[in-house]
MITORBA-673918 format. One record per residue (C-alpha): x, z, y; residue in one letter. Coordinates in Angstrom, 2 decimals. Layout:
<pts>
X;Z;Y;a
...
</pts>
This chain:
<pts>
103.79;122.02;79.61;m
102.10;121.09;76.37;e
98.78;120.22;78.04;n
100.33;118.01;80.74;l
100.30;114.24;80.80;t
103.66;112.50;80.65;a
103.47;111.83;84.41;e
102.68;115.47;85.20;q
105.51;116.63;82.96;k
107.99;114.23;84.60;h
106.89;115.39;88.05;k
107.35;119.06;87.12;a
110.76;118.39;85.57;l
111.90;116.35;88.57;f
110.91;119.06;91.04;v
112.60;121.62;88.78;n
115.80;119.54;88.84;l
115.76;119.42;92.65;i
115.18;123.17;92.85;i
118.04;123.79;90.39;t
120.46;121.95;92.69;f
118.97;123.74;95.71;q
119.56;127.14;94.14;q
123.09;126.16;93.12;a
123.88;125.08;96.68;a
122.46;128.30;98.15;f
124.38;130.34;95.58;q
127.64;128.60;96.45;h
126.96;129.09;100.16;m
126.76;132.82;99.44;g
123.05;133.05;100.23;k
121.98;133.91;96.68;l
123.77;136.10;94.12;p
125.36;134.53;91.07;n
122.76;135.07;88.32;p
125.50;135.74;85.76;m
127.41;138.38;87.75;t
124.82;139.54;90.25;g
127.48;139.20;92.95;k
127.39;137.03;96.05;v
130.14;134.45;95.75;e
131.07;131.62;98.11;r
132.47;128.24;97.17;d
131.68;125.85;100.00;i
133.06;122.84;98.09;n
130.66;123.48;95.20;q
127.80;123.85;97.69;a
128.76;120.48;99.16;r
128.80;118.94;95.68;l
125.28;120.19;94.90;a
124.01;118.76;98.20;i
125.82;115.48;97.57;d
124.19;115.28;94.13;m
120.77;115.64;95.75;l
121.68;113.01;98.34;d
122.65;110.64;95.55;m
119.39;111.30;93.70;l
117.45;110.65;96.88;k
119.15;107.29;97.37;v
118.70;106.33;93.72;r
115.00;107.26;93.68;t
114.12;105.77;97.09;k
110.81;103.94;96.87;g
110.10;105.30;93.39;n
108.68;108.70;94.26;l
105.10;109.60;95.10;p
104.67;110.77;98.71;e
104.35;114.47;97.81;d
107.58;114.46;95.78;e
109.42;112.56;98.52;a
108.27;115.15;101.07;q
109.43;118.05;98.90;i
112.76;116.32;98.39;f
113.20;115.63;102.13;d
112.32;119.22;103.04;h
114.77;120.71;100.52;i
117.61;118.42;101.60;l
117.00;119.09;105.29;r
116.94;122.85;104.68;e
120.15;122.74;102.62;l
122.01;120.63;105.16;k
121.06;122.90;108.05;l
122.19;125.96;106.10;n
125.40;124.21;105.06;f
126.28;123.35;108.67;v
125.53;126.97;109.61;d
127.94;128.19;106.92;e
130.66;125.78;108.09;l
130.20;127.09;111.64;d
130.56;130.67;110.37;k
133.80;129.76;108.58;e
135.14;128.02;111.67;k
134.33;131.01;113.91;k
135.88;133.41;111.41;a
139.06;131.33;111.25;a
139.23;131.15;115.05;e
138.73;134.91;115.25;g
141.53;135.54;112.78;q
143.86;133.19;114.66;a
143.06;134.91;117.96;a
143.61;138.34;116.41;q
146.95;137.27;114.94;a
148.10;136.12;118.40;k
147.15;139.41;120.06;t
148.75;141.69;117.49;e
152.14;142.94;118.62;a
155.10;142.14;116.39;p
156.50;145.12;114.51;p
159.07;147.16;116.41;n
162.31;146.39;114.59;t
164.38;148.56;116.96;d
163.07;151.74;115.33;n
164.02;150.52;111.88;v
167.57;149.80;112.98;a
167.80;153.15;114.77;t
166.56;155.01;111.72;q
169.10;153.30;109.49;v
171.90;154.11;111.90;i
170.75;157.70;112.27;d
170.56;158.11;108.49;a
174.07;156.76;108.11;d
175.49;159.01;110.83;s
174.07;162.12;109.12;k
175.93;161.41;105.89;s
</pts>
């Protein structure tokens, strides 16, 4: 970056900042491993926060970005939001599946427990 003009350096740093938030959002959606642990971890609220930060930056920089930077920003935000909605849908379907499974599982047979206790007592 030493040979770059101030404008080129600012552009590179700005795009790097956007990509940092993009990677954080993808990591928190469970689409990228945590670089510290190497494990895939999900925290949908942190993913939402990273996307919200980018939304705020977009609003605050509106009209101040060159066309190419604005296009990169728009593309990244659109991609993140589509993936985020997809992850919310996955969570909703998983929760619905668990609720349906819980309804179909038979309650434990308590008659056997009582019978076993009675039988054990009668053998004493």
